[in-house]
Residue, then its C-alpha position, 0 to 999 in steps of 0.5 A: x532515527x526518523x527518516x522523512x520522504x515526500x514521494x509522488x507517483x503517476x498512477x496510470x491505473x487511475x489516470x491520476x497522481x498520488x502524493x505520500x509524506x512518509x516517516x520511517x522510524x526504525x521498523x515503524x512507518x507513518x505516512x499520510x497522503x492524497x490521491x486524485x483519479x479519474x478511473x473507475x470515476x472521478x475521485x479525491x482520496x486522503x489517508x492516514x496510515x500507522x503501523x506497529x513494530x515490524x511495519x504491521x498495520x495498526x491503522x488506516x483512515x481514508x476518506x474518499x470523495x466522489x460525485x455521489x458524495x463522501x465515504x469514510x473508512x477507519x480500518x484497524x488492526x488489533x496487533x493479534x490478527x483481527x481487523x475492524x472496519x468502522x467497528x465491524x469485523x470485515x470478512x475473511x481478513x483475520x490473520x492479515x498483518x497488512x492493509x493494501x489500499x487500492x491503487x496506492x503504491x505506498x501499501x506495498x512497502x510494508x511486507x517488502x520491508x518487513x521481509x527484506x524482499x527488495x534486497x534479498x532472495x525469498x518468496x512470501x504469501x500474504x493475506x492483505x486486508x485490501x481496500x477498493x478505491x473509491x468505494x472503500x470496501x474491505x476485502x481478503x486479497x492473498x498475495x505472493x511477493x517474490x524477489x527477482x533480483x537486485x537492480x541499480x536502484x534497489x530490487x525487483x519484486x514479482x507481485x501476483x494476486x489472482x490473475x494479476x501479475x506484475x514485476x515491480x521495482x522497488x528502491x533500496x528503502x523499499x519504496x516503489x519506483x515502477x509498477x507496471x500497469x499501476x504507477x510510476x514514481x516522478x522524479x523529485x527536485 
C-alpha cells in the first residue's frame, strides 16, 4: 500500500524553504522536491529521489540554479555499493547505501526507516554520499545516528558528522519534525 505526503520545512540553515512530495510503498521511497535558499548564495534546487528495497538510494537527480548558472547532478547507486555521479566514480563513497542532499531534511529519512532508529534503541554508523548545495559536488560523509528516546510524535535521534552534532526529532513515520540548526517542519493544514 502506497502512502503519499507533502512536507514543507523552514530551512533555517539556508534561510529558505523546502517542499517534498513523498511516496512510501513498503520499504521503498520516491520523492521529488524543491528548495529555495539564500545562504551560502541565492539558489533554487529541484530534485527527484528513488530508493530500492530497504530504503537504499537508487538514484538522486538534482538541478541547482544560481546567479552563475545551472548545474545538474545524476547520482546513481548500483545496488552493490558502487556510485556514479554523472557517469564518473566519486571518491571514497563506495559502500555507502544512502545519499545525503545538503540542507535537505528528507534524506535523513532513509537510514532512520531502514533501522527503525526513531522508534527503538540503537546506534548506527553510516557512510553517506553527501551532495553539497548549491555546487552539487559529491563527498564521502561518515555519520552516526543514535536513538535518544521516544517522543509524543515519534522519536529523537542524535546526528553526528565530524564536529557537527544535533538532536533531531522525527515523527512516527520517520520524517524530520525539528532539526536544530538546519530545519523545522511547518504545520500542514
